[in-house]
A tleap script that builds the chain and sets N, CA, C and O, in Angstrom:
source leaprc.protein.ff14SB
mol = sequence {
  NMET PRO GLY ARG LYS SER PRO GLY PRO GLU
  VAL LYS ASP LYS ALA GLN TYR GLU ALA LEU
  ARG ASP LYS GLY TYR SER LYS GLU LYS SER
  ALA ARG ILE ALA ASN SER LYS GLY ALA GLU
  HIE ARG GLY GLY LYS ALA LYS LYS TYR GLU
  ASP ARG THR LYS GLN SER LEU TYR GLU GLU
  ALA LYS LYS VAL GLY ILE GLU GLY ARG SER
  LYS MET THR LYS ALA GLU LEU ALA HIE ALA
  LEU ARG THR CASN
}
set mol.1.N position { -11.675 4.569 -19.352 }
set mol.1.CA position { -11.610 5.402 -20.642 }
set mol.1.C position { -11.702 5.200 -21.810 }
set mol.1.O position { -11.210 4.401 -22.607 }
set mol.2.N position { -12.718 6.396 -21.861 }
set mol.2.CA position { -13.742 6.033 -23.708 }
set mol.2.C position { -12.560 5.246 -24.876 }
set mol.2.O position { -11.380 5.573 -25.002 }
set mol.3.N position { -13.027 4.534 -25.370 }
set mol.3.CA position { -12.359 4.224 -26.581 }
set mol.3.C position { -11.459 2.933 -26.277 }
set mol.3.O position { -11.231 2.208 -27.245 }
set mol.4.N position { -11.019 2.633 -25.256 }
set mol.4.CA position { -10.002 1.712 -25.212 }
set mol.4.C position { -10.671 -0.021 -25.117 }
set mol.4.O position { -11.546 -0.702 -24.583 }
set mol.5.N position { -10.169 -0.045 -25.530 }
set mol.5.CA position { -10.805 -1.588 -25.721 }
set mol.5.C position { -10.418 -2.819 -24.400 }
set mol.5.O position { -9.321 -2.861 -23.842 }
set mol.6.N position { -11.308 -3.535 -24.159 }
set mol.6.CA position { -11.506 -3.871 -22.764 }
set mol.6.C position { -10.023 -5.170 -22.086 }
set mol.6.O position { -9.976 -6.178 -22.791 }
set mol.7.N position { -9.210 -5.161 -21.173 }
set mol.7.CA position { -8.017 -5.908 -21.202 }
set mol.7.C position { -7.940 -7.361 -21.410 }
set mol.7.O position { -6.931 -8.058 -21.520 }
set mol.8.N position { -9.258 -7.717 -21.447 }
set mol.8.CA position { -9.146 -8.905 -21.281 }
set mol.8.C position { -9.640 -10.174 -20.186 }
set mol.8.O position { -9.091 -10.036 -19.093 }
set mol.9.N position { -10.429 -11.200 -20.254 }
set mol.9.CA position { -10.674 -11.886 -19.121 }
set mol.9.C position { -9.599 -12.603 -18.603 }
set mol.9.O position { -9.831 -13.560 -17.864 }
set mol.10.N position { -7.610 -12.047 -19.088 }
set mol.10.CA position { -6.493 -12.711 -18.142 }
set mol.10.C position { -6.212 -11.261 -17.419 }
set mol.10.O position { -5.082 -11.575 -17.043 }
set mol.11.N position { -6.303 -10.448 -17.126 }
set mol.11.CA position { -6.484 -9.743 -15.525 }
set mol.11.C position { -7.317 -9.802 -15.545 }
set mol.11.O position { -8.241 -9.718 -16.354 }
set mol.12.N position { -7.067 -10.066 -14.065 }
set mol.12.CA position { -7.737 -10.276 -12.555 }
set mol.12.C position { -8.688 -9.003 -12.251 }
set mol.12.O position { -9.908 -9.151 -12.176 }
set mol.13.N position { -8.083 -7.777 -12.084 }
set mol.13.CA position { -7.653 -6.475 -11.718 }
set mol.13.C position { -8.642 -5.627 -12.296 }
set mol.13.O position { -8.467 -4.595 -11.648 }
set mol.14.N position { -9.643 -5.377 -13.160 }
set mol.14.CA position { -9.273 -4.411 -14.468 }
set mol.14.C position { -9.553 -3.182 -13.870 }
set mol.14.O position { -10.231 -2.424 -14.565 }
set mol.15.N position { -9.248 -2.817 -12.874 }
set mol.15.CA position { -10.147 -1.481 -11.926 }
set mol.15.C position { -8.916 -0.602 -11.970 }
set mol.15.O position { -8.752 0.494 -12.508 }
set mol.16.N position { -8.000 -1.445 -11.190 }
set mol.16.CA position { -5.723 -1.701 -11.169 }
set mol.16.C position { -5.466 -1.369 -12.235 }
set mol.16.O position { -4.921 -0.299 -12.503 }
set mol.17.N position { -5.990 -2.676 -13.479 }
set mol.17.CA position { -5.891 -1.959 -14.616 }
set mol.17.C position { -5.145 -0.752 -15.041 }
set mol.17.O position { -4.013 -0.287 -14.907 }
set mol.18.N position { -6.316 -0.435 -15.634 }
set mol.18.CA position { -6.567 0.556 -16.233 }
set mol.18.C position { -6.096 1.512 -15.520 }
set mol.18.O position { -5.473 2.302 -16.229 }
set mol.19.N position { -6.121 1.947 -13.862 }
set mol.19.CA position { -5.691 3.228 -13.500 }
set mol.19.C position { -4.377 2.759 -13.984 }
set mol.19.O position { -4.252 3.202 -15.126 }
set mol.20.N position { -2.834 1.733 -13.485 }
set mol.20.CA position { -1.584 1.776 -13.840 }
set mol.20.C position { -1.630 2.281 -15.626 }
set mol.20.O position { -0.641 2.931 -15.965 }
set mol.21.N position { -2.717 2.013 -16.763 }
set mol.21.CA position { -2.242 2.539 -18.259 }
set mol.21.C position { -2.886 3.919 -18.193 }
set mol.21.O position { -2.612 4.665 -19.133 }
set mol.22.N position { -3.703 4.389 -17.235 }
set mol.22.CA position { -3.798 5.989 -17.633 }
set mol.22.C position { -2.978 6.803 -16.866 }
set mol.22.O position { -3.117 8.006 -16.648 }
set mol.23.N position { -1.685 5.678 -16.281 }
set mol.23.CA position { -0.333 6.710 -15.701 }
set mol.23.C position { 0.367 6.451 -16.038 }
set mol.23.O position { 1.462 6.683 -15.526 }
set mol.24.N position { 0.074 5.263 -18.017 }
set mol.24.CA position { 1.225 5.052 -18.457 }
set mol.24.C position { 2.006 4.817 -18.476 }
set mol.24.O position { 3.105 5.290 -18.765 }
set mol.25.N position { 1.198 3.099 -17.816 }
set mol.25.CA position { 2.406 2.127 -17.819 }
set mol.25.C position { 1.963 1.121 -19.084 }
set mol.25.O position { 0.929 0.923 -19.720 }
set mol.26.N position { 3.112 0.683 -19.087 }
set mol.26.CA position { 2.792 -0.496 -20.305 }
set mol.26.C position { 2.204 -1.253 -20.314 }
set mol.26.O position { 2.382 -1.921 -19.296 }
set mol.27.N position { 0.776 -2.030 -21.541 }
set mol.27.CA position { -0.027 -2.533 -21.064 }
set mol.27.C position { 0.864 -4.075 -20.664 }
set mol.27.O position { 0.115 -4.287 -19.710 }
set mol.28.N position { 1.476 -4.844 -20.638 }
set mol.28.CA position { 2.495 -5.807 -20.062 }
set mol.28.C position { 2.733 -5.208 -18.405 }
set mol.28.O position { 2.227 -5.629 -17.365 }
set mol.29.N position { 3.544 -4.256 -18.586 }
set mol.29.CA position { 3.480 -3.893 -16.733 }
set mol.29.C position { 2.428 -3.904 -16.199 }
set mol.29.O position { 2.313 -4.134 -14.996 }
set mol.30.N position { 1.352 -3.635 -17.054 }
set mol.30.CA position { -0.476 -2.920 -15.661 }
set mol.30.C position { -0.639 -4.843 -15.767 }
set mol.30.O position { -0.519 -5.544 -14.761 }
set mol.31.N position { -0.894 -5.364 -17.033 }
set mol.31.CA position { -1.116 -6.983 -16.665 }
set mol.31.C position { -0.621 -7.343 -15.127 }
set mol.31.O position { -1.291 -7.423 -14.097 }
set mol.32.N position { 0.712 -7.518 -15.334 }
set mol.32.CA position { 1.301 -8.259 -14.603 }
set mol.32.C position { 1.083 -7.534 -12.950 }
set mol.32.O position { 1.176 -8.411 -12.091 }
set mol.33.N position { 0.860 -6.347 -12.460 }
set mol.33.CA position { 0.638 -5.670 -11.174 }
set mol.33.C position { -0.458 -5.992 -11.492 }
set mol.33.O position { 0.131 -6.726 -12.286 }
set mol.34.N position { -1.729 -6.230 -11.716 }
set mol.34.CA position { -2.586 -6.124 -11.719 }
set mol.34.C position { -2.909 -7.736 -11.600 }
set mol.34.O position { -4.066 -8.016 -11.288 }
set mol.35.N position { -2.136 -8.644 -11.785 }
set mol.35.CA position { -2.370 -9.853 -11.395 }
set mol.35.C position { -1.423 -10.975 -10.471 }
set mol.35.O position { -1.415 -12.194 -10.300 }
set mol.36.N position { -0.526 -9.619 -9.921 }
set mol.36.CA position { -0.120 -10.021 -8.808 }
set mol.36.C position { -0.328 -10.536 -7.577 }
set mol.36.O position { -1.096 -9.748 -7.026 }
set mol.37.N position { 0.030 -11.769 -6.551 }
set mol.37.CA position { -0.647 -12.562 -6.296 }
set mol.37.C position { -0.257 -11.153 -4.728 }
set mol.37.O position { 0.884 -10.751 -4.504 }
set mol.38.N position { -1.760 -10.597 -3.750 }
set mol.38.CA position { -1.088 -9.797 -2.864 }
set mol.38.C position { -0.952 -8.234 -2.829 }
set mol.38.O position { -0.640 -7.523 -1.873 }
set mol.39.N position { -1.283 -7.862 -4.187 }
set mol.39.CA position { -1.214 -6.509 -5.002 }
set mol.39.C position { -1.867 -5.766 -4.571 }
set mol.39.O position { -1.395 -4.633 -4.477 }
set mol.40.N position { -3.068 -5.965 -4.157 }
set mol.40.CA position { -4.302 -5.107 -3.041 }
set mol.40.C position { -3.925 -4.546 -2.113 }
set mol.40.O position { -4.222 -3.380 -1.853 }
set mol.41.N position { -3.140 -5.326 -1.385 }
set mol.41.CA position { -2.657 -5.238 -0.142 }
set mol.41.C position { -0.939 -4.804 0.385 }
set mol.41.O position { -0.254 -4.817 1.407 }
set mol.42.N position { -0.860 -4.533 -0.691 }
set mol.42.CA position { 0.755 -3.709 -0.177 }
set mol.42.C position { 1.132 -2.260 -0.548 }
set mol.42.O position { 0.700 -1.777 -1.595 }
set mol.43.N position { 1.693 -1.761 0.039 }
set mol.43.CA position { 2.077 -0.447 0.151 }
set mol.43.C position { 1.304 0.569 1.064 }
set mol.43.O position { 0.450 -0.134 1.604 }
set mol.44.N position { 1.129 2.074 1.598 }
set mol.44.CA position { 0.816 2.570 2.850 }
set mol.44.C position { 1.714 1.730 4.746 }
set mol.44.O position { 1.014 1.608 5.751 }
set mol.45.N position { 2.193 1.601 4.741 }
set mol.45.CA position { 2.670 1.566 5.963 }
set mol.45.C position { 4.031 2.066 6.066 }
set mol.45.O position { 4.873 1.862 6.941 }
set mol.46.N position { 4.077 2.686 5.116 }
set mol.46.CA position { 5.605 4.156 5.716 }
set mol.46.C position { 4.785 5.192 6.213 }
set mol.46.O position { 3.784 5.682 5.691 }
set mol.47.N position { 5.504 5.554 7.629 }
set mol.47.CA position { 4.418 6.604 8.513 }
set mol.47.C position { 4.624 7.979 7.691 }
set mol.47.O position { 5.532 7.972 6.860 }
set mol.48.N position { 4.177 8.672 7.783 }
set mol.48.CA position { 3.740 10.448 7.296 }
set mol.48.C position { 4.599 11.414 7.478 }
set mol.48.O position { 4.527 11.906 8.604 }
set mol.49.N position { 5.157 11.736 6.986 }
set mol.49.CA position { 7.169 12.555 6.647 }
set mol.49.C position { 6.468 13.161 8.205 }
set mol.49.O position { 7.039 13.080 9.293 }
set mol.50.N position { 5.676 13.512 8.064 }
set mol.50.CA position { 5.375 14.485 9.424 }
set mol.50.C position { 5.633 14.439 11.272 }
set mol.50.O position { 5.892 15.263 12.149 }
set mol.51.N position { 5.315 12.556 11.163 }
set mol.51.CA position { 5.792 12.294 12.172 }
set mol.51.C position { 7.021 11.281 12.367 }
set mol.51.O position { 7.022 10.659 13.429 }
set mol.52.N position { 7.993 11.062 11.526 }
set mol.52.CA position { 9.149 11.094 10.911 }
set mol.52.C position { 10.208 12.049 12.164 }
set mol.52.O position { 9.802 12.803 13.048 }
set mol.53.N position { 11.273 11.769 11.910 }
set mol.53.CA position { 12.692 13.077 12.692 }
set mol.53.C position { 13.112 13.661 11.719 }
set mol.53.O position { 12.902 13.186 10.603 }
set mol.54.N position { 13.608 14.496 11.833 }
set mol.54.CA position { 14.580 15.083 10.462 }
set mol.54.C position { 15.183 14.399 9.694 }
set mol.54.O position { 15.245 14.520 8.470 }
set mol.55.N position { 16.098 12.957 10.950 }
set mol.55.CA position { 17.020 12.725 10.195 }
set mol.55.C position { 16.317 12.039 9.522 }
set mol.55.O position { 16.605 12.153 8.331 }
set mol.56.N position { 15.463 11.322 9.728 }
set mol.56.CA position { 15.453 10.671 8.912 }
set mol.56.C position { 14.765 10.539 7.677 }
set mol.56.O position { 14.880 9.531 6.980 }
set mol.57.N position { 13.829 11.819 7.280 }
set mol.57.CA position { 13.670 12.842 6.404 }
set mol.57.C position { 14.796 12.970 5.335 }
set mol.57.O position { 14.767 12.816 4.114 }
set mol.58.N position { 16.382 13.494 6.697 }
set mol.58.CA position { 17.622 13.793 5.393 }
set mol.58.C position { 17.689 12.763 4.694 }
set mol.58.O position { 17.554 12.844 3.474 }
set mol.59.N position { 17.920 11.530 5.345 }
set mol.59.CA position { 18.716 10.383 5.105 }
set mol.59.C position { 18.008 9.660 3.644 }
set mol.59.O position { 18.616 9.082 2.744 }
set mol.60.N position { 16.691 9.885 3.748 }
set mol.60.CA position { 16.103 9.559 2.777 }
set mol.60.C position { 15.649 10.203 1.547 }
set mol.60.O position { 15.078 9.681 0.589 }
set mol.61.N position { 16.059 11.652 1.759 }
set mol.61.CA position { 15.837 12.525 1.317 }
set mol.61.C position { 17.298 12.489 0.310 }
set mol.61.O position { 17.393 12.875 -0.855 }
set mol.62.N position { 18.290 11.937 1.122 }
set mol.62.CA position { 19.706 11.392 0.244 }
set mol.62.C position { 20.199 10.330 -0.646 }
set mol.62.O position { 21.018 10.418 -1.560 }
set mol.63.N position { 19.351 9.001 -0.079 }
set mol.63.CA position { 18.825 7.886 -1.312 }
set mol.63.C position { 18.666 8.903 -2.286 }
set mol.63.O position { 19.698 8.984 -2.953 }
set mol.64.N position { 17.627 9.870 -2.713 }
set mol.64.CA position { 16.469 9.870 -4.400 }
set mol.64.C position { 17.727 11.076 -4.055 }
set mol.64.O position { 17.198 12.128 -4.414 }
set mol.65.N position { 18.681 11.302 -3.698 }
set mol.65.CA position { 19.509 12.526 -4.247 }
set mol.65.C position { 18.911 14.013 -4.236 }
set mol.65.O position { 19.152 14.846 -5.109 }
set mol.66.N position { 18.186 14.197 -3.241 }
set mol.66.CA position { 17.865 15.200 -3.599 }
set mol.66.C position { 19.463 16.833 -3.336 }
set mol.66.O position { 20.387 17.155 -2.589 }
set mol.67.N position { 18.972 17.126 -4.178 }
set mol.67.CA position { 20.086 18.966 -4.275 }
set mol.67.C position { 19.489 19.618 -2.378 }
set mol.67.O position { 18.371 19.668 -1.865 }
set mol.68.N position { 20.257 19.830 -2.089 }
set mol.68.CA position { 20.173 20.768 -0.815 }
set mol.68.C position { 19.737 21.188 0.297 }
set mol.68.O position { 19.402 22.151 0.986 }
set mol.69.N position { 19.905 19.811 0.182 }
set mol.69.CA position { 19.059 18.987 1.453 }
set mol.69.C position { 19.460 19.361 2.980 }
set mol.69.O position { 18.766 19.425 3.995 }
set mol.70.N position { 20.705 19.562 2.781 }
set mol.70.CA position { 21.759 19.449 4.387 }
set mol.70.C position { 20.948 21.012 4.630 }
set mol.70.O position { 20.459 21.162 5.750 }
set mol.71.N position { 20.799 22.125 3.665 }
set mol.71.CA position { 20.056 23.538 4.732 }
set mol.71.C position { 18.350 22.803 4.604 }
set mol.71.O position { 18.407 21.714 5.176 }
set mol.72.N position { 17.848 22.890 4.412 }
set mol.72.CA position { 16.688 22.148 4.751 }
set mol.72.C position { 15.997 22.905 5.835 }
set mol.72.O position { 16.805 23.632 6.414 }
set mol.73.N position { 14.931 22.980 6.259 }
set mol.73.CA position { 14.230 22.238 7.525 }
set mol.73.C position { 12.989 21.028 7.112 }
set mol.73.O position { 12.598 20.763 5.976 }
set mol.74.N position { 12.563 20.456 8.316 }
set mol.74.CA position { 11.794 19.579 8.337 }
set mol.74.C position { 10.471 19.458 7.519 }
set mol.74.O position { 9.971 18.404 7.130 }
set mol.75.N position { 10.145 20.317 7.388 }
set mol.75.CA position { 9.445 20.185 6.341 }
set mol.75.C position { 9.145 20.566 5.467 }
set mol.75.O position { 7.995 20.355 5.082 }
set mol.76.N position { 10.197 21.455 4.584 }
set mol.76.CA position { 11.450 21.575 3.701 }
set mol.76.C position { 11.525 20.424 2.869 }
set mol.76.O position { 11.072 20.332 1.727 }
set mol.77.N position { 11.984 19.759 3.364 }
set mol.77.CA position { 12.734 18.048 3.631 }
set mol.77.C position { 11.148 17.329 3.378 }
set mol.77.O position { 11.074 17.139 2.164 }
set mol.78.N position { 10.194 16.980 3.876 }
set mol.78.CA position { 9.300 16.874 3.928 }
set mol.78.C position { 8.270 16.836 2.320 }
set mol.78.O position { 7.623 16.009 1.677 }
set mol.79.N position { 8.692 18.493 2.228 }
set mol.79.CA position { 7.736 18.885 0.398 }
set mol.79.C position { 8.841 18.494 -0.008 }
set mol.79.O position { 8.838 17.371 0.496 }
set mol.80.N position { 9.877 18.577 -0.590 }
set mol.80.CA position { 11.316 17.890 -1.006 }
set mol.80.C position { 11.100 16.647 -1.525 }
set mol.80.O position { 11.407 16.501 -2.708 }
set mol.81.N position { 10.556 15.529 -0.815 }
set mol.81.CA position { 10.672 14.138 -0.814 }
set mol.81.C position { 8.695 13.762 -1.610 }
set mol.81.O position { 8.453 12.896 -2.451 }
set mol.82.N position { 7.619 14.756 -0.955 }
set mol.82.CA position { 6.766 14.192 -1.850 }
set mol.82.C position { 6.705 14.721 -3.167 }
set mol.82.O position { 6.062 14.074 -3.994 }
set mol.83.N position { 7.604 16.453 -3.734 }
set mol.83.CA position { 7.028 16.619 -4.804 }
set mol.83.C position { 8.077 15.930 -5.832 }
set mol.83.O position { 8.205 16.351 -6.981 }
set mol.84.N position { 8.834 14.805 -5.306 }
set mol.84.CA position { 10.079 14.574 -6.320 }
set mol.84.C position { 10.108 12.929 -6.434 }
set mol.84.O position { 10.950 12.374 -7.141 }
savepdb mol mol.pdb
quit
């Protein structure tokens, strides 16, 4: 980002650090995440919503507290989870 100072040599993954800062994370949290061991290998293991059952989408919606989930279709549950 223009005008922003370099995070310094203590940050191992400067691109990830800058992306997190752009999302609004604090300097400390961004540095902690960018320096964490194996951070580049985490994530991406969950199935696509379309590949999951309506029941599993319903349970996920229940966990995050989506209102009106009992009357939603599978597509509506997937949309609600994506935009929540």
